[in-house]
C-alpha positions, 0 to 999 in steps of 0.5 A: 067432533062433527065439522063446523063452518067458519062463520057458524052456518051450520047453526042456522036452522031457518032460513037456510043459506044465511049467517047466524046474525040475520038468521031467524032461528039458530041451533042452541043445543050445547050437549055437543059442540062442533070441532071449530067451536068454544063452549062458554059457560056464561056468567053475565050478559051485557045487552045492548044500551038501545036493546035493553032500554027497549025491553025495559020500557016494553016491560014497564020497568018490572024486572020479572017481565024483563026476564020473560021477555029475554027468555022469550027471545032466546027460546024463540031464536036460539039467540038473544037478538032483540026483535025490535031493535034487532041488536044483541049485546055480549057476554062474560064467561068462562071457557068450558070446552074447545073443538078439536080444530081449535085445540092448540091453535088458539091462546085460550084453555079451559078455565080462561075468563073471556069476554066476547066481542061479537054480538049476541044477535048471532051467538048461540045461547041457552039461559037456564036461570036468570039470577040478577038484573042490573038495569042501571048498567044493562047487565044480567047475571044468568046460568047458561051456555053459549058458543063462540064460532071460529070467527068470532073475537074475544078479549081475555079478562085482564087481572088488573081490571075486575071482570064487570068493569072490563065487561061494561067497557069492552061492550062499547070498544069499538066506539073510542077505538074508531074515535081514534082512527077518525079524529085528527089534531086541530079537529072540532068533535061533538060527542053525542051522548057524551056522558054515557059509557061509550060517550065518556070513553070517545071524550077522552080519546077525541081530546088525546087525538084533537089535541090542544088546537082541537075542541071537543064538545060534549052533548048530554041528555041530563044535567047529572051526566053533563056535571059528571063530564064536566068534572072529568075535564075532557071536553072544552065545552059540555051542554045539555039538549034533547038530541032529537030536536036538531034545531035547538042543537044547531043553534048551540053548535053554531054559537060554540064553533063560530058557525064552523060546525064539527070536523068529527061527530060521534053518535052514542045515544040509545034512542031514535030520531037523533040522525038529523041532529048529527048531520046538521052539526057536522060540516059538508066536509066532515064525518059522522060516525053512527056508533048507536044501534038506535040509528035508522041509516035510512033516515040518516041517508034521506035526511042528509040528502034532504038538507043538502049535506055532502057529510060522510056517514059511517056505520057503527062497526062495533069492531076495529083492529085493537078496540079492546086493547085501546079501551082497556088501555084507557081504563089504565090511563085515566084514574078518574074515568076508571073511578067513574066507571067502577062507580057507575058498572062495576 
C-alpha cells in the first residue's frame, strides 16, 4: 500500500498544497487505498440541513433533479461539498477495508457499522447509485464508497439505538455538546431554531445545565414545531417568529427577560440572515454560538460592530471532545425526545 498523509493531502488534486476540505477537487478512486485510510461501503448520506435545503430549492423539490445535482457535485469535486453553501454532511456505512498502517491500532474491524463525524465536504466519495431521497430528514440512501482519513473521527453505531436514528443525532452532535460546555447554572439561554433536530437536543442540554435558576427560551419558525417543543417540556418559554427579522424577536426577548436578554444564544437555523437576531438578543457579556452552516461570519462580525455589541461569537465547530457520547446519551436519557426523533428521523 502507498503511504498517505495523516490529513489526506495525498488525495488533493487541485489546488496542490491545500487540505481536502478547501480543495476544489480530490481523488475519489477507491480501487486502491492508502496505508492510513479506511474504506467504507456507504449506505446513507446525511446531508447537512443548510446544504440540503439549498439543493432542494434549486431542484424545485424534484427528487430526480436533487439526485442529478448531488451526482454532479461529486463527479466534479470527488466529494460532496455544496458549491453554494460550502457545507457537506456525514455518512453511515460499513467498514470494508483498513489500511496496513492502521490495522490493529484503531478500535475498528471490517464489518463494523460506523457514522463518520467529519464533513462530506472533505471526504472522498463515489456515488454509484442514488436509491432513495428522504427529503424530510435530509437523508439519501446510496450505493457507493468513501474514504476516512487517519485524522478522521467516527462513532460506532451502538446496538441499543437504530442506525438511522443514531445517524440523525450524530449529524448534529457538536451542538448539544457545545451547549453543555457553554451553559452555566442560572443562565438565560435562547435557542434559535429550537424545534429542529439540533435545536431540540440543545434545549434538553441547556435546561439540564441552566438548572432551576436558569431559563431556556425556544424560538421556532412554525407553530407545529413550537407545539412539539412545548410538549417536550424542555423550555420555560416557546414562541414563534421569523428569525430573519431581528427587531420583533428583540422586542419579544426584552419582554421575556425583563430587558436582561440572553447569557447564551445558540443558533441552529438552516437559512440566511439570522445573525443580527442572535446578536441583538444576547447581552454584551454573553456568548453567541453559531452552529448554523448558513451563517455569514462577515455579517456577524460587521453587524455586531454596527450595533456596538461586545458579544463573544463562537464559530460552530461540529466537533468537541465527547460529542458523540453526549448526544447518544441524551437519546438514552430522554424517552420523550427519543420518541420524537424516532418518529421524525428514523
